[in-house]
C-alpha positions in Angstrom: 34.9 19.6 1.0 36.8 17.2 -1.3 39.7 18.6 -3.4 39.7 16.8 -6.7 43.2 18.2 -7.5 44.4 15.7 -5.0 42.4 12.9 -6.6 41.3 13.6 -10.1 38.8 11.1 -11.2 38.5 9.8 -14.8 34.8 9.1 -15.2 35.4 7.5 -18.6 36.9 4.5 -16.8 35.3 1.3 -18.1 34.9 -1.0 -15.2 32.9 -4.1 -15.7 32.8 -5.6 -12.2 29.3 -5.2 -10.9 29.7 -7.7 -8.0 31.2 -5.2 -5.6 31.8 -6.4 -2.0 28.6 -6.1 0.0 30.3 -6.4 3.4 29.9 -3.0 5.0 29.5 -1.2 8.3 27.2 1.4 6.7 23.5 1.3 7.5 21.6 1.4 4.2 18.5 2.7 6.0 20.2 6.1 6.3 19.3 7.1 2.8 20.9 10.5 2.7 24.5 11.5 3.1 25.5 14.1 5.7 26.3 16.5 3.0 22.7 16.7 2.0 21.5 20.3 1.8 18.7 19.7 4.3 19.3 19.2 8.0 17.9 15.8 8.7 19.0 15.7 12.4 15.5 16.6 13.5 13.5 13.4 13.2 10.5 15.0 15.1 9.6 17.2 12.1 6.3 16.3 10.4 7.3 17.9 7.1 9.9 17.3 4.4 12.0 20.4 3.5 9.8 20.9 0.4 6.7 21.3 2.6 5.4 17.8 2.3 4.7 15.4 5.1 7.2 13.3 6.9 5.9 10.3 8.8 7.5 9.2 12.0 9.9 6.3 11.9 10.7 6.7 8.2 14.0 8.5 8.4 14.0 11.4 6.0 10.8 10.3 4.2 9.7 11.2 0.7 6.6 13.2 1.5 3.5 12.8 -0.6 3.6 13.8 -4.3 1.2 16.6 -5.0 -1.9 15.1 -6.7 -2.5 16.2 -10.2 -6.3 16.5 -10.2 -7.4 19.9 -11.5 -10.3 22.0 -10.4 -12.9 23.4 -12.8 -14.0 27.0 -12.1 -17.6 25.8 -11.4 -16.2 23.5 -8.6 -15.4 26.6 -6.6 -18.9 27.9 -6.2 -19.1 29.8 -2.9 -22.8 30.4 -2.5 -23.1 28.4 0.6 -20.4 30.6 2.3 -21.8 34.0 1.5 -23.2 35.6 4.7 -26.4 37.5 4.9 -25.8 41.2 4.3 -23.0 40.5 1.8 -22.2 43.3 -0.7 -21.2 43.0 -4.3 -18.7 45.4 -5.7 -18.2 45.9 -9.4 -14.7 46.7 -10.7 -13.9 47.8 -14.3 -10.9 49.2 -16.0 -8.4 46.5 -15.3 -6.7 44.2 -17.9 -8.4 41.0 -18.7 -7.1 37.8 -17.1 -5.5 39.6 -14.2 -8.1 38.8 -11.5 -5.7 37.3 -9.0 -3.3 40.2 -9.4 -6.2 42.6 -8.9 -7.2 40.8 -5.7 -3.7 40.9 -4.4 -3.5 44.6 -5.2 -6.7 45.3 -3.3 -5.5 43.3 -0.3 -2.3 45.4 -0.2 -4.1 48.7 -0.5 -7.0 48.2 1.8 -6.4 48.6 5.6 -9.3 46.3 6.5 -8.7 42.6 6.9 -11.2 41.0 4.5 -12.0 37.9 2.4 -13.5 37.8 -1.0 -16.5 35.4 -0.7 -17.2 35.2 -4.4 -15.4 36.5 -7.5 -17.1 36.5 -10.9 -15.3 37.9 -14.0 -16.9 38.7 -17.3 -14.3 40.2 -19.7 -12.9 43.3 -18.1 -15.5 43.4 -15.4 -15.0 41.7 -12.0 -17.7 41.3 -9.4 -16.4 40.8 -5.8 -18.6 39.7 -3.0 -17.5 40.9 0.5 -18.9 40.3 3.9 -20.5 43.7 4.7 -20.9 47.3 3.6 -17.9 48.5 5.8 -15.5 46.4 3.7 -17.3 47.5 0.5 -16.9 51.2 1.4 -13.2 50.7 2.1 -12.9 49.1 -1.4 -14.8 52.0 -2.9 -12.1 54.4 -1.7 -9.7 52.8 -4.1 -11.8 54.0 -7.0 -9.5 55.8 -9.4 -6.4 54.0 -8.4 -4.0 53.0 -11.1 -3.5 49.2 -11.7 -1.3 48.0 -14.6 -1.2 51.5 -16.0 -5.1 51.5 -16.1 -7.5 53.5 -13.9 -9.8 51.3 -11.9 -13.5 52.1 -11.6 -15.0 50.7 -8.4 -18.7 50.9 -7.5 -21.5 49.0 -5.8 -23.3 46.6 -8.1 -27.0 47.4 -8.5 -27.7 48.2 -4.9 -25.1 45.6 -3.7 -27.1 42.4 -4.6 -25.9 39.9 -7.1 -27.9 39.7 -10.3 -29.0 36.1 -11.3 -26.3 35.8 -13.9 -23.7 36.8 -11.3 -25.0 34.5 -8.5 -22.8 31.6 -7.7 -23.8 28.5 -9.6 -24.3 26.7 -6.4 -27.2 29.1 -5.4 -29.0 28.3 -8.7 -28.9 24.5 -8.2 -31.3 22.4 -6.3 -30.1 20.5 -3.2 -26.8 21.3 -1.6 -25.2 21.6 -5.0 -22.0 20.2 -3.7 -19.4 19.4 -6.4 -18.4 15.8 -6.6 -15.1 16.9 -8.2 -14.4 19.1 -5.3 -14.9 16.2 -2.9 -12.7 14.0 -4.9 -10.0 16.6 -5.1 -10.0 17.0 -1.3 -10.0 13.2 -0.7 -6.9 12.9 -3.0 -5.1 15.5 -0.9 -5.8 13.6 2.3 -3.5 11.2 4.1 -5.7 9.5 6.8 -2.7 7.6 8.3 -1.1 10.9 9.5 -4.1 13.2 9.5 -2.3 15.2 6.8 -4.2 17.6 4.5 -2.0 18.7 1.5 -2.9 22.1 0.0 0.4 22.7 -1.6 0.7 24.4 -5.0 -3.1 24.5 -5.8 -4.1 24.4 -9.4 -5.1 27.7 -10.9 -8.7 28.7 -11.4 -10.3 32.0 -12.3 -11.1 32.4 -8.6 -8.6 33.9 -6.1 -6.6 31.6 -3.9 -8.7 32.9 -1.0 -11.9 31.5 -2.5 -10.2 28.2 -3.4 -8.7 27.7 0.0 -11.9 28.5 1.8 -13.8 26.0 -0.3 -11.3 23.2 0.1 -11.0 23.8 3.9 -14.7 23.8 4.3 -15.0 20.5 2.4 -12.2 19.0 4.5 -14.0 20.0 7.7 -17.1 18.3 6.4 -15.2 15.1 5.4 -12.6 14.8 8.1 -13.5 17.1 11.0 -11.1 16.8 13.9 -9.0 14.0 12.2 -7.0 16.8 10.6 -3.7 17.1 12.5 -1.3 18.6 9.9 -2.0 21.1 7.1 0.4 22.3 4.4 -0.3 25.3 2.3 3.1 25.6 0.6 3.7 27.4 -2.7 0.4 29.3 -3.1 1.7 32.9 -3.4 0.4 33.9 0.0 1.7 37.2 1.5 -0.4 37.3 4.6 -2.4 34.9 6.7 -5.8 36.5 5.9 -6.7 33.9 3.2 -6.1 31.0 5.7 -7.4 32.5 8.9 -10.4 30.1 8.4 -8.0 27.3 9.5 -8.2 28.6 13.1 -12.1 28.5 12.9 -12.3 25.1 11.3 -9.3 23.2 12.7 -8.2 25.0 15.9 -6.6 21.8 17.2 -4.1 21.1 14.5 -0.5 20.4 15.6 1.5 21.1 12.5 1.2 23.9 9.8 3.5 24.5 6.8 3.4 27.8 4.9 6.7 27.2 3.1 7.7 28.9 -0.1 5.1 31.7 0.0 5.8 35.4 0.3 5.4 36.3 4.0 7.8 39.2 4.6 7.1 40.4 8.2 5.9 38.7 11.4 2.7 40.7 11.4 1.7 38.9 8.2 0.8 36.0 10.5 -1.3 38.0 12.9 -4.6 36.7 11.5 -3.6 33.3 13.0 -1.8 34.6 16.1 -2.9 33.0 19.4 -5.7 31.1 17.6 -4.1 27.7 17.3 -3.7 26.6 20.9 -2.2 23.2 20.1 0.2 24.1 17.3 3.7 22.6 17.9 5.3 22.9 14.5 5.4 25.7 12.0 7.3 25.8 8.7 8.1 29.1 7.0 11.2 28.2 4.9 11.3 29.8 1.5 9.6 33.0 2.8 11.5 36.3 3.1 10.4 36.4 6.7 12.5 33.3 7.6 15.8 35.1 6.6 15.0 38.8 7.3 16.1 38.8 10.9 18.5 37.0 13.2 17.4 33.5 14.4 16.7 34.5 18.0 14.5 37.4 17.0 12.7 35.3 14.4 12.0 32.5 17.0 10.8 35.1 19.6 8.4 36.7 17.1 6.9 33.3 16.2 6.6 32.2 19.8 4.8 35.4 20.7 2.2 34.5 18.1 2.1 30.8 18.7 3.0 30.2 22.4 2.8 26.3 22.1 5.3 26.1 19.3 8.3 23.7 19.8 9.5 23.3 16.2 10.2 26.0 13.7 11.5 25.3 10.2 12.6 21.8 11.1 14.6 23.0 14.1 13.8 22.9 17.9 12.5 26.4 18.8 14.7 26.5 21.9 17.9 26.0 19.7 16.9 29.0 17.5 16.0 31.2 20.4 19.1 30.5 22.4 21.8 33.2 22.2 24.9 32.2 20.1 27.5 30.4 22.1 30.9 31.9 22.5 33.1 29.9 20.1 36.8 30.7 19.9 38.0 31.7 16.5 39.7 29.0 14.5 43.3 29.9 13.7 43.8 27.1 11.1 41.7 24.4 9.4 42.6 20.8 8.9 43.8 19.7 5.5 41.2 19.3 2.8 40.5 15.6 2.2 40.2 14.0 -1.2 37.2 12.1 -2.4 36.0 9.3 0.0 35.7 5.7 -1.0 35.4 2.9 1.5 37.3 0.6 -0.8 38.7 0.6 -4.3 35.9 -1.6 -5.8 33.4 1.0 -4.7 35.3 3.7 -6.5 35.5 1.7 -9.7 31.8 0.8 -9.6 30.8 4.4 -9.0 33.0 5.6 -11.9 31.6 2.9 -14.2 28.0 3.8 -13.4 28.5 7.6 -13.8 30.5 7.3 -17.0 27.4 5.8 -18.6 24.6 7.5 -16.6 25.4 11.2 -17.2 25.9 10.9 -21.0 22.5 9.1 -21.2 20.9 11.7 -18.9 22.2 14.5 -21.2 21.3 12.8 -24.5 18.4 10.3 -24.1 16.6 10.4 -20.8 13.8 8.2 -21.8 16.3 5.4 -22.1 16.9 5.6 -18.3 13.5 4.1 -17.5 14.8 0.5 -17.3 17.6 1.6 -14.9 15.1 2.7 -12.2 13.4 0.2 -10.0 9.6 0.0 -10.2 9.5 1.5 -6.6 12.4 3.9 -7.1 12.0 7.5 -6.0 13.4 10.7 -7.7 13.3 14.2 -6.2 14.7 17.5 -7.4 15.2 20.8 -5.5 16.2 24.0 -7.2 17.5 26.9 -5.1 15.5 30.1 -5.7 18.6 32.2 -6.4 19.9 29.8 -9.1 19.6 31.0 -12.7 18.0 27.7 -13.6 15.2 28.0 -11.0 12.4 29.0 -13.5 13.2 26.3 -16.0 14.2 23.4 -13.7 11.5 23.8 -11.0 8.5 23.3 -13.2 5.9 20.6 -12.4 6.0 18.0 -9.6 9.3 17.8 -7.9 8.9 14.2 -6.8 8.3 11.1 -8.9 7.9 7.5 -7.8 8.3 4.4 -10.1 10.5 4.0 -13.2 7.9 5.2 -15.7 7.0 8.3 -13.8 10.6 9.1 -13.2 11.5 8.7 -16.9 8.5 11.0 -17.8 9.7 13.6 -15.2 13.3 13.5 -16.5 12.2 14.1 -20.1 10.4 17.3 -18.9 13.7 18.8 -17.6 15.6 21.2 -19.8 18.7 20.0 -21.7 21.9 19.6 -19.8 25.6 18.7 -20.5 27.9 17.2 -17.9 31.5 17.5 -19.1 33.1 14.5 -17.5 36.5 15.2 -19.0 37.1 18.3 -16.9 39.7 17.4 -14.2 38.6 18.6 -10.7 35.1 19.5 -11.8 33.4 16.9 -9.6 33.7 15.6 -6.1 32.7 12.0 -5.6 32.1 9.8 -2.6 31.1 6.1 -2.8 30.5 3.5 -0.1 28.7 0.2 0.3 26.0 -0.7 2.7 24.0 -3.8 3.6 20.5 -4.0 2.1 17.5 -4.4 4.4 15.8 -6.0 1.4 16.9 -9.6 0.8 16.2 -9.0 -2.8 19.4 -7.1 -3.1 22.8 -8.5 -2.1 24.1 -5.1 -1.2 23.8 -1.4 -1.9 26.2 1.2 -3.3 25.7 4.8 -2.2 27.1 7.5 -4.5 27.3 11.2 -3.6 28.5 13.6 -6.3 28.9 17.3 -6.5 29.9 19.4 -9.5 28.7 21.7 -12.3 26.9 21.1 -15.6 25.9 23.3 -18.5 22.2 24.3 -18.6 21.2 26.5 -21.6 23.6 29.5 -21.7 25.0 29.2 -18.2 26.7 26.8 -15.8 24.9 25.6 -12.7 26.0 23.6 -9.7 24.5 20.3 -8.6 24.5 17.8 -5.8 23.2 14.3 -6.6 22.8 11.2 -4.4 22.2 7.7 -5.8 21.4 4.4 -4.1 22.2 1.4 -6.4 21.9 -2.3 -6.2 23.3 -4.9 -8.7 20.9 -5.6 -11.5 19.3 -9.0 -11.2 19.5 -11.7 -13.9 17.2 -10.9 -16.9 15.9 -7.7 -15.3 14.9 -4.8 -17.4 18.0 -3.0 -16.3 20.3 -5.8 -17.3 18.5 -6.3 -20.7 19.0 -2.6 -21.3 22.7 -2.9 -20.7 22.9 -1.7 -17.1 24.9 -3.5 -14.5 22.9 -1.8 -11.7 19.4 -0.8 -10.7 18.6 2.6 -9.2 16.6 2.6 -6.0 16.8 6.3 -5.2 17.9 9.5 -7.0 18.0 12.9 -5.2 19.1 16.0 -7.2 19.8 19.5 -6.1 20.4 22.3 -8.6 22.1 25.4 -7.3 24.5 28.2 -8.1 28.0 27.2 -9.2 30.4 26.8 -6.2 33.9 28.3 -6.4 35.1 24.8 -5.7 33.3 21.4 -5.4 
């Protein structure tokens, strides 16, 4: 890691030469420096580290931004999916607006594997439709349990049949009653080029995530059938695979599945899908406690027992994870720490010039950065879960494409302060590369690590930029920028002891 005590960089340097040498041996198609927090050596993965899709032949890839279409509660009608003999259970005594927490509580307390087919809430009364009387009886045994310091009252509802006002809206409509909004939502989450269905971070409705997932998967089956190859269900608060076991029934031939950033804690949490996906080759569980709760070999073995055809796990070849650690002799001494890297002085000066203007603007007036970004530029941000800034800096979409969308995203981020006068506070690398696009004479890659002030605490960051010289009369040049930004990747993390 660079030692800035050997090469303290003054970022207030005013360097006005934007025509840096574009002769370089670096390949600009490699858009991420080897210091990036994600292991990009595995080009066979179908997912980005955030859980999005990675297409073949695109290097690291940007994934697909999560669509912003929301679902109305009535779009989630489940009448068509309620089996004959279903039973309605009435629950009272719980706090209002805690339906999802109530369902999670019941799933944890009940020994039976069950799915809520319909959830209707009226004030402090919740009606849950389950498949049969056996499940209903198991739920009735939780009568009198304490939930949020209140005592639950659980009983069958009027002989276990829904009353008209509690019937799903779909059952009261003529025809198939299918929601056009639901169809549109599913289509927006579909990438036909890669057979990829994106169910990441679903919008909240009054229904449980089980109900929402079942409806969306049923609709995807109707629309796309066996064209679905890859499914991602990242960031939905799942703690077991019961809510998604329908995937094995509807899409048994999928090859890739991401359950990243949920709350799976033990291998048995995946048992509802175990040995039911005979063609699954890639599974992503990063961001779940399960992925770090055991040694890699045990973790790989547990997953392979449940998914025998698996070859990729968490972006790594399964065989590499399952192999015993090699015998590596202990290192008696380490080579000297190297200073910041610059392929030539002009790259160093150009990088310093850019950063001395960029960070003060980022800290004080982010909307003014819009002209700096190219119309096709991409921005991404990743916040590590153990960072104190996680809650405030990880809100909303984590990827933006295009200068206006990027500027809008930047303005939603909390205030920051980068103290560029602190000697040794930053580590900087800069090097040039040839551009594959004849529109740009050359590219400048900038990789910077350091700390900044966020609210009442300091956080660490890693940031990677790809720049090109601003063209004559471009929006960037008219706004006073000598460069145009093509890519901006940001990681927010805990403060490092040294950068």
